[in-house]
C-alpha positions in Angstrom: 61.4 90.6 83.5 64.2 90.9 86.1 63.6 89.7 89.6 64.6 91.4 92.9 68.3 91.9 93.0 68.8 91.0 89.3 71.1 93.3 87.3 70.8 94.9 83.9 73.9 95.9 81.9 77.2 94.4 80.8 79.5 95.6 83.5 79.4 97.2 87.0 79.5 100.8 85.5 76.1 100.2 83.8 74.4 98.1 86.4 70.8 99.0 87.1 69.0 97.2 89.9 65.3 96.8 89.6 62.4 96.3 92.0 64.3 97.7 95.0 62.2 98.3 98.1 60.7 101.8 98.0 62.8 103.2 100.9 66.0 101.9 99.3 65.1 103.1 95.8 64.2 106.6 97.3 67.6 106.7 99.1 69.5 105.7 96.0 67.6 108.4 93.9 68.4 111.0 96.5 72.1 110.1 96.8 74.7 112.5 95.6 78.3 111.6 94.6 80.9 112.4 97.3 84.5 113.4 96.4 87.1 111.0 97.6 88.2 112.6 100.9 90.7 109.9 102.0 94.4 110.5 101.6 96.2 108.2 99.2 98.1 105.2 100.8 101.4 107.1 100.0 100.3 109.7 102.6 100.4 107.1 105.3 103.6 105.4 104.1 106.8 105.9 106.0 108.3 109.2 104.9 111.9 108.3 105.7 114.2 109.0 102.8 115.6 105.8 101.4 118.6 105.0 99.2 118.7 102.2 96.8 121.7 99.8 97.2 122.8 96.5 96.0 123.2 93.9 98.8 124.3 90.3 98.7 122.0 88.2 101.1 122.3 84.5 101.7 119.5 82.5 100.1 118.2 81.0 103.3 117.7 84.4 104.9 116.1 85.8 101.8 113.7 82.8 101.7 112.7 83.3 105.3 112.0 87.0 104.7 110.0 86.3 101.6 108.0 83.6 103.3 107.2 85.7 106.4 106.3 88.7 104.3 104.1 86.7 102.1 102.2 85.1 105.0 101.6 88.5 106.6 100.8 90.6 103.5 104.1 92.6 103.6 106.7 93.5 101.1 109.9 91.5 101.9 112.2 94.4 101.2 110.3 96.7 103.5 110.4 94.0 106.2 114.2 93.6 105.7 114.6 97.4 106.0 112.6 97.4 109.3 114.6 94.6 110.8 117.9 96.3 109.8 116.7 99.7 111.1 115.6 98.1 114.4 118.9 96.3 114.8 120.9 99.4 114.0 119.0 101.6 116.4 119.4 99.2 119.3 122.9 97.8 118.6 124.9 100.5 116.8 124.2 103.6 118.8 
């Protein structure tokens, strides 16, 4: 016999919880699936058209961008692009 909170099944798709409190069990039984209404992450991504290029960057600078990006959960190439765009906007116009 399974205890409160114990699971049956081999994986999360077949999990069945047993002995849930009555109000929780009733709510689960009455629940209906809801379509995913959130936009994909791509929807929120920067929509600026980008062009792929080859660029030689010194190792020290590249290391700094990679380390910073890693610490902050960013992609280093996107970070480099943002820094370059910010510089160009302020200094080259």
